TIRO-2110 file (N, C-alpha, C; in Angstrom, 1 decimal):
// TIRO-2110
99.7, 91.2, 97.8, N, 1, A
99.1, 92.4, 98.3, CA, 1, A
99.6, 92.5, 99.8, C, 1, A
99.7, 93.8, 100.2, N, 2, A
100.2, 94.1, 101.5, CA, 2, A
99.0, 94.1, 102.6, C, 2, A
99.2, 93.5, 103.7, N, 3, A
98.3, 93.4, 104.8, CA, 3, A
98.1, 94.9, 105.3, C, 3, A
96.8, 95.3, 105.5, N, 4, A
96.5, 96.7, 105.9, CA, 4, A
97.1, 96.9, 107.3, C, 4, A
97.3, 96.0, 108.1, N, 5, A
97.9, 96.1, 109.5, CA, 5, A
99.4, 96.1, 109.6, C, 5, A
100.0, 96.0, 108.4, N, 6, A
101.5, 95.9, 108.4, CA, 6, A
102.2, 97.1, 108.9, C, 6, A
101.5, 98.3, 108.6, N, 7, A
102.2, 99.5, 109.0, CA, 7, A
101.5, 100.1, 110.3, C, 7, A
102.3, 100.7, 111.2, N, 8, A
101.7, 101.3, 112.4, CA, 8, A
101.0, 102.7, 112.0, C, 8, A
100.2, 103.2, 112.8, N, 9, A
99.5, 104.5, 112.4, CA, 9, A
100.7, 105.6, 112.3, C, 9, A
101.7, 105.5, 113.0, N, 10, A
102.8, 106.5, 112.9, CA, 10, A
103.5, 106.4, 111.6, C, 10, A
103.6, 105.2, 111.1, N, 11, A
104.4, 104.9, 109.7, CA, 11, A
103.5, 105.4, 108.7, C, 11, A
102.2, 105.2, 108.8, N, 12, A
101.3, 105.8, 107.8, CA, 12, A
101.2, 107.2, 107.8, C, 12, A
101.2, 107.7, 109.0, N, 13, A
101.2, 109.3, 109.2, CA, 13, A
102.4, 109.9, 108.5, C, 13, A
103.6, 109.3, 108.6, N, 14, A
104.7, 110.0, 108.1, CA, 14, A
104.7, 109.9, 106.5, C, 14, A
104.2, 108.8, 106.0, N, 15, A
104.0, 108.6, 104.5, CA, 15, A
103.0, 109.6, 104.0, C, 15, A
101.9, 109.8, 104.7, N, 16, A
100.9, 110.8, 104.3, CA, 16, A
101.5, 112.2, 104.3, C, 16, A
102.3, 112.5, 105.3, N, 17, A
102.9, 113.8, 105.5, CA, 17, A
103.9, 114.0, 104.4, C, 17, A
104.7, 113.0, 104.2, N, 18, A
105.7, 113.2, 103.1, CA, 18, A
105.0, 113.4, 101.7, C, 18, A
103.9, 112.6, 101.5, N, 19, A
103.2, 112.8, 100.3, CA, 19, A
102.6, 114.4, 100.1, C, 19, A
102.3, 114.9, 101.3, N, 20, A
101.7, 116.2, 101.3, CA, 20, A
102.7, 117.3, 101.2, C, 20, A
103.9, 117.1, 101.9, N, 21, A
104.8, 118.3, 102.0, CA, 21, A
106.1, 118.1, 101.1, C, 21, A
106.3, 116.9, 100.7, N, 22, A
107.5, 116.7, 99.8, CA, 22, A
108.8, 116.2, 100.4, C, 22, A
109.6, 117.1, 100.9, N, 23, A
110.9, 116.7, 101.5, CA, 23, A
110.9, 116.3, 102.9, C, 23, A
111.8, 115.4, 103.3, N, 24, A
111.8, 115.0, 104.7, CA, 24, A
112.0, 116.1, 105.7, C, 24, A
112.8, 117.0, 105.4, N, 25, A
113.1, 118.1, 106.4, CA, 25, A
111.9, 119.0, 106.5, C, 25, A
111.3, 119.3, 105.4, N, 26, A
110.0, 120.2, 105.5, CA, 26, A
109.0, 119.4, 106.1, C, 26, A
108.7, 118.2, 105.9, N, 27, A
107.7, 117.4, 106.4, CA, 27, A
107.8, 117.2, 107.9, C, 27, A
109.1, 116.9, 108.4, N, 28, A
109.3, 116.7, 109.9, CA, 28, A
109.0, 118.0, 110.5, C, 28, A
109.3, 119.2, 110.0, N, 29, A
109.1, 120.5, 110.6, CA, 29, A
107.6, 120.8, 110.6, C, 29, A
106.9, 120.3, 109.7, N, 30, A
105.4, 120.5, 109.7, CA, 30, A
104.6, 119.5, 110.6, C, 30, A
105.2, 118.5, 111.1, N, 31, A
104.6, 117.4, 112.0, CA, 31, A
105.2, 117.6, 113.4, C, 31, A
104.7, 116.7, 114.3, N, 32, A
105.2, 116.8, 115.6, CA, 32, A
106.4, 115.8, 115.9, C, 32, A
107.0, 115.3, 114.8, N, 33, A
108.1, 114.4, 114.8, CA, 33, A
109.4, 115.2, 114.7, C, 33, A
110.5, 114.6, 115.4, N, 34, A
111.8, 115.3, 115.1, CA, 34, A
112.2, 114.6, 113.8, C, 34, A
113.3, 115.2, 113.2, N, 35, A
113.8, 114.6, 111.9, CA, 35, A
114.2, 113.1, 112.2, C, 35, A
114.9, 112.8, 113.3, N, 36, A
115.4, 111.5, 113.6, CA, 36, A
114.2, 110.5, 113.7, C, 36, A
113.2, 110.8, 114.4, N, 37, A
112.0, 110.0, 114.6, CA, 37, A
111.3, 109.8, 113.2, C, 37, A
111.2, 110.9, 112.6, N, 38, A
110.6, 110.8, 111.3, CA, 38, A
111.2, 109.9, 110.3, C, 38, A
112.6, 110.0, 110.3, N, 39, A
113.3, 109.0, 109.4, CA, 39, A
113.3, 107.6, 109.9, C, 39, A
113.2, 107.4, 111.2, N, 40, A
113.0, 106.0, 111.7, CA, 40, A
111.7, 105.4, 111.2, C, 40, A
110.6, 106.2, 111.3, N, 41, A
109.3, 105.7, 110.9, CA, 41, A
109.4, 105.4, 109.3, C, 41, A
110.0, 106.3, 108.6, N, 42, A
110.1, 106.1, 107.1, CA, 42, A
110.9, 104.7, 106.9, C, 42, A
112.0, 104.6, 107.5, N, 43, A
112.9, 103.4, 107.3, CA, 43, A
112.0, 102.2, 107.6, C, 43, A
111.3, 102.2, 108.8, N, 44, A
110.6, 101.0, 109.2, CA, 44, A
109.4, 100.8, 108.2, C, 44, A
108.8, 101.8, 107.7, N, 45, A
107.7, 101.5, 106.6, CA, 45, A
108.4, 101.0, 105.3, C, 45, A
109.5, 101.5, 105.0, N, 46, A
110.1, 100.9, 103.7, CA, 46, A
110.5, 99.5, 103.9, C, 46, A
111.1, 99.1, 105.2, N, 47, A
111.5, 97.8, 105.3, CA, 47, A
110.3, 96.8, 105.4, C, 47, A
109.2, 97.2, 106.0, N, 48, A
108.0, 96.4, 106.1, CA, 48, A
107.3, 96.2, 104.7, C, 48, A
107.4, 97.3, 103.9, N, 49, A
106.8, 97.2, 102.5, CA, 49, A
107.8, 96.6, 101.5, C, 49, A
109.0, 96.4, 102.0, N, 50, A
110.0, 95.7, 101.1, CA, 50, A
110.4, 96.6, 99.9, C, 50, A
110.6, 97.9, 100.1, N, 51, A
111.0, 98.8, 99.0, CA, 51, A
112.2, 99.5, 99.4, C, 51, A
112.8, 100.2, 98.5, N, 52, A
114.0, 100.9, 98.8, CA, 52, A
114.0, 102.4, 98.9, C, 52, A
112.9, 103.0, 98.4, N, 53, A
112.8, 104.5, 98.4, CA, 53, A
111.5, 104.9, 99.1, C, 53, A
111.4, 106.2, 99.5, N, 54, A
110.2, 106.8, 100.1, CA, 54, A
109.1, 106.8, 99.1, C, 54, A
109.6, 107.1, 97.8, N, 55, A
108.5, 107.2, 96.8, CA, 55, A
107.8, 105.8, 96.6, C, 55, A
108.6, 104.8, 96.6, N, 56, A
108.1, 103.5, 96.4, CA, 56, A
107.2, 103.1, 97.6, C, 56, A
107.5, 103.5, 98.8, N, 57, A
106.7, 103.3, 99.9, CA, 57, A
105.3, 104.0, 99.8, C, 57, A
105.4, 105.2, 99.4, N, 58, A
104.1, 106.0, 99.1, CA, 58, A
103.3, 105.3, 98.1, C, 58, A
103.8, 104.9, 97.0, N, 59, A
103.2, 104.3, 95.9, CA, 59, A
102.4, 103.1, 96.4, C, 59, A
103.2, 102.1, 97.1, N, 60, A
102.6, 100.9, 97.6, CA, 60, A
101.6, 101.2, 98.6, C, 60, A
101.7, 102.2, 99.5, N, 61, A
100.7, 102.5, 100.4, CA, 61, A
99.4, 103.1, 99.8, C, 61, A
99.6, 103.8, 98.7, N, 62, A
98.5, 104.3, 98.0, CA, 62, A
97.7, 103.1, 97.3, C, 62, A
98.5, 102.3, 96.6, N, 63, A
97.9, 101.2, 95.9, CA, 63, A
97.2, 100.2, 96.8, C, 63, A
97.7, 100.1, 98.1, N, 64, A
97.1, 99.2, 99.0, CA, 64, A
96.0, 99.9, 99.9, C, 64, A
95.7, 101.1, 99.5, N, 65, A
94.7, 102.0, 100.1, CA, 65, A
95.0, 102.3, 101.6, C, 65, A
96.3, 102.2, 101.9, N, 66, A
96.7, 102.6, 103.3, CA, 66, A
96.5, 104.2, 103.4, C, 66, A
96.8, 104.8, 102.3, N, 67, A
96.6, 106.3, 102.0, CA, 67, A
95.4, 106.5, 101.2, C, 67, A
94.2, 107.0, 101.8, N, 68, A
93.0, 107.1, 101.0, CA, 68, A
93.2, 108.0, 99.7, C, 68, A
92.4, 107.8, 98.7, N, 69, A
92.6, 108.6, 97.4, CA, 69, A
92.3, 110.0, 97.6, C, 69, A
91.4, 110.5, 98.5, N, 70, A
91.2, 111.9, 98.7, CA, 70, A
92.3, 112.6, 99.2, C, 70, A
93.3, 112.0, 99.8, N, 71, A
94.6, 112.5, 100.3, CA, 71, A
95.6, 112.5, 99.2, C, 71, A
95.5, 111.7, 98.2, N, 72, A
96.4, 111.7, 97.1, CA, 72, A
96.2, 112.8, 96.1, C, 72, A
95.0, 113.0, 95.7, N, 73, A
94.8, 114.1, 94.7, CA, 73, A
95.2, 115.5, 95.0, C, 73, A
95.0, 116.0, 96.2, N, 74, A
95.5, 117.4, 96.6, CA, 74, A
97.0, 117.3, 96.5, C, 74, A
97.7, 116.3, 96.9, N, 75, A
99.2, 116.3, 96.8, CA, 75, A
99.6, 116.3, 95.3, C, 75, A
98.9, 115.6, 94.4, N, 76, A
99.2, 115.7, 93.0, CA, 76, A
99.1, 117.1, 92.5, C, 76, A
98.0, 117.8, 92.8, N, 77, A
97.8, 119.1, 92.4, CA, 77, A
98.9, 120.1, 92.9, C, 77, A
99.4, 119.9, 94.2, N, 78, A
100.4, 120.7, 94.7, CA, 78, A
101.8, 120.5, 94.0, C, 78, A
102.0, 119.2, 93.6, N, 79, A
103.3, 118.9, 92.9, CA, 79, A
103.2, 119.4, 91.5, C, 79, A
102.0, 119.5, 90.9, N, 80, A
102.0, 120.0, 89.6, CA, 80, A
102.2, 121.6, 89.6, C, 80, A
101.6, 122.2, 90.6, N, 81, A
101.7, 123.6, 90.7, CA, 81, A
103.3, 124.0, 91.0, C, 81, A
103.9, 123.2, 91.8, N, 82, A
105.4, 123.4, 92.1, CA, 82, A
106.2, 123.2, 90.8, C, 82, A
105.9, 122.2, 90.0, N, 83, A
106.6, 122.0, 88.8, CA, 83, A
106.4, 123.1, 87.8, C, 83, A
105.2, 123.6, 87.7, N, 84, A
105.0, 124.7, 86.7, CA, 84, A
105.6, 126.0, 87.3, C, 84, A
105.6, 126.2, 88.5, N, 85, A
106.3, 127.4, 89.1, CA, 85, A
107.8, 127.5, 88.9, C, 85, A
108.4, 126.3, 88.9, N, 86, A
109.8, 126.2, 88.9, CA, 86, A
110.4, 125.8, 87.5, C, 86, A
109.6, 126.0, 86.4, N, 87, A
110.0, 125.7, 85.1, CA, 87, A
111.2, 126.6, 84.7, C, 87, A
112.3, 126.0, 84.2, N, 88, A
113.4, 126.8, 83.8, CA, 88, A
113.0, 127.7, 82.7, C, 88, A
113.5, 129.0, 82.6, N, 89, A
113.1, 129.9, 81.5, CA, 89, A
114.0, 129.7, 80.4, C, 89, A
113.6, 129.7, 79.2, N, 90, A
114.4, 129.5, 78.0, CA, 90, A
114.9, 130.8, 77.4, C, 90, A
END
C-alpha cells in the first residue's frame, strides 16, 4: 500500500484536477499552474507511485484514498456524459 504522505499537496491537487477536467492542457488552464509546472507535478506523482501513466496514478491515488470518493463520482458522471455526447452516428 502507498503511504498517504508520499505525495505532496501539489501532486495530489494536479491528480484531482486531471480527474476532473480530463486533458493536461485543459486542466492546466483551469488551475493556477503553468503547463510545464503541471507536467512536472504529474511526473513526480507517477514516479513516486511507480506507475507509467497519468491514469494509473489517478487510480492508485483513488485506491489509496488520496483522492476522496466524493471527488471521484462527479468525474465519472462527467466522463459518461462526454462519452454519450461524442458517440459516432451510424
